[in-house]
Structures are given as C-alpha cells and as structure tokens.
Steps between C-alpha positions, in 0.01 A plus 500: 500500500826385671510217247467735207783720636736199535431410132576862403819491691621192310404635160643841557815419694699744291248785539545801716225471765414791732223493756312825493379733773373446852128398525255748633121529493320722253122535525250698298143520616237565232333750732819701563690682231818526712765230439792392707810515284758227480783540753763750398780246543330295220616735221654304211871494462576527134827343375712675239414233247329162456839321513419139418211270409500125558516282191215269610129540458257504785316181569144455370235567759346181649148402396375535861493794735788528736520848627501443878159654562180622327554671164526880501540780253849641510606843374846649425554872500716745311687535840591134470285383802292188497162487675233245558139621425209317646188552285238398760621759755664746246813523706871504419779333688859607430722192412841654427711693257653347188877541521676278249725724297218674304614797296142567391161534685244219462252516212264191526445181690345152488473244777529124449318227691805424722501859639792622291446831318658607167583874488593670185693827549513810286826383335331178379671267757295229660536420875348230714372595840387302804157641591549398866825683558563732194839327449586527137753389236548584131422248238674418169206657296647697203337844470345631175374169363254566218615856532300541816695668778197524728190280535209427732444137609267255663467129558201295371430146618403239244260261677546239231876495500518577876771762451555877491590705205669842541350742241667834431385807310722767351454832692682826394275808572583631159316292234244224481616180669653257254302215645512180697785255575586225741815478721633138525635463854717207405695697234413862600409566142213708364276337239276731303134397489314766290428868476182620650202515271411845639713780643468471878753764600865590515564408862341153560500250784371142542342286767389137482271262692498151634220404260705585188391855413741778400417875532672809383472866614631791299521861606303760302647667198406800285306258283307294757412465866659244740428150383438184700480195277486125526741344248511190294847381605556315177458788256476828682137555414286710741219273628332796676589850620385773730616861578535520883601869498824455693845651457659759276746455212803530723373339810693240690282194540444131551201274552408158622200260508346367822161323545302657229648850515800692372714707732661796324805669648534841340725792572428820306868542416839361588598554857147565617271302742292208373124459516359153508165459311291187500305428182222243517496314172133394531354836587760750371503671835819695596598570862811657649611259772845604609801730452877451519741788526744340252480450122386154404643388165434125512246259649489127501273222623553128457243289326435342836290804592119472502345565156 
C-alpha cells in the first residue's frame, strides 16, 4: 500500500490532500442490535466549496491485488465516514472520515484492486480515497457526463484481459435508469454501453466479481418490486433477475458481492440507521446479519474478494 500511495503522491502533486479523522474501532455483532457510533470528533468538516481539482487522471489499477491485507467490503455513509465490513464475522471497523473539501455528501463507491476507492458525491464530483486511512483527494472527473449527475458503480475483472473495468449505471430516484456505461480511469470519461433491456428501477447500484460477472440492484418503484439482476456487460441485457424484497423507493442503499452471497446495506430513509442483509444467491435465503447507526450510501469490494 505504501508503494501505491507514493505513486499517487507523484501523480497528484498539485492536488489538495487532507488526511481524514482519527481511527477508532466500530464493531457490530449480529446477535446485538446495539451499535457503537463513530467517535464524535470524527464528524466531517465541510468546506465552503470544492475549490480545485487536479488536471491529471488517476492511474489505472494494477492487474494484481496490492491492498496491504485481505480484501474487505468497504462502505461510505451519508455522514462521510468510511468503514470496513468483514462478511465472515458481520462486523464493522471504523476507518476514518472523508475530509477533502467536499461540499456534498457521498452518493456511491467502488473499490479498485490496489485498495483505492472511488467515491461519487451528490454533486457529481469523483474523489479517490485510501481505504486504509480514509485520506482523500478530488479527481479531474467532469460532472454530468452523458447527462448523468449521479451513478452507481462497480468493478468487474476480465480473466482473459487480466484487468478491471469500472462499470457505472445512471441512478436518479425519479425515472427509470438510463442504462449502463463504463468509466475510463485513464481519461476519466464516461462511455455509454447500452440502455437496459428491462426497467430495473430508478435508483440502481452495481457490484462486480473476480470471475467476470456484473450485477445490478434497483429499488422498488410503483410499477415493480426491487430487482436484483445479472447483466450482460456488453449490451445491458438482463441475464437473470429475482425480487429479493428489500428496500423502499426512497431508501438509502448499497450492496456488494462476497463468496456466493450479496450483502445489502439498506436504510429506510436518509439519515436513518442501516440494516445489513445477506442474500444467498443459490438458495434465495435472506438473513439480517448486522446494523450500523449511520446511513450507508455506497459499498465497494475489489475483484480480489472471494467469488
């Protein structure tokens, strides 16, 4: 990880770098509904404006895993805190608070194979975050590409090409998602792939796997229940879909894949606590495994995670 941070320092010498928050433990036991909150001194300090963005793109993640430890699921909250979630034990660990001149709260997140997370905020700005320290810097990403101010995202590994692709999906809470695109990390440009062949919701998120699969989850609408679908990443077709019965139209949410199961992080509404539900893809079994007293809005897991 130290090597990755050195590379970032060279590439982003002109960027404003701020290390965020003191570390503190945060644990959630599946058998105990009470949750220890993040420390009060970790509240985000919001700047008056996002003053500058560097004019260089973030380096492309390496083809091998280099995240200074075993892969984990990471979540970011509406309160701008970053946590590590361990699926085998269903526990959270507080990492830190994002503090890099954000005028807007986080909206979604994806994690690369080198342990660097990309966080999109409500204003459409893209940040890069060190998952080991929560240190973050803005990128040169230009908001509103393709007319999409906000989108969900997830990395998918291509075993043939031995590289990750960052897929994104338009997500607006007001109308059916406009479809699927990719985010080129060398140019920070969005490239449209295709519209979905079926309506899968207004608010949609993505997660990918190390064996090349891409999944989307859309909150329920007045026309259909919540939808979990595997996607054809070349044309937006739904290869399969189920209705897991999670969330409401205005819920804050995120999800991630880990070892044959999805972990859904759902808060009934903005500002409310988050419930973590495990969904076994093979059996369809749902189980509540943890709670967090903050509002999760993004989750990311690298394609190094077990699939």
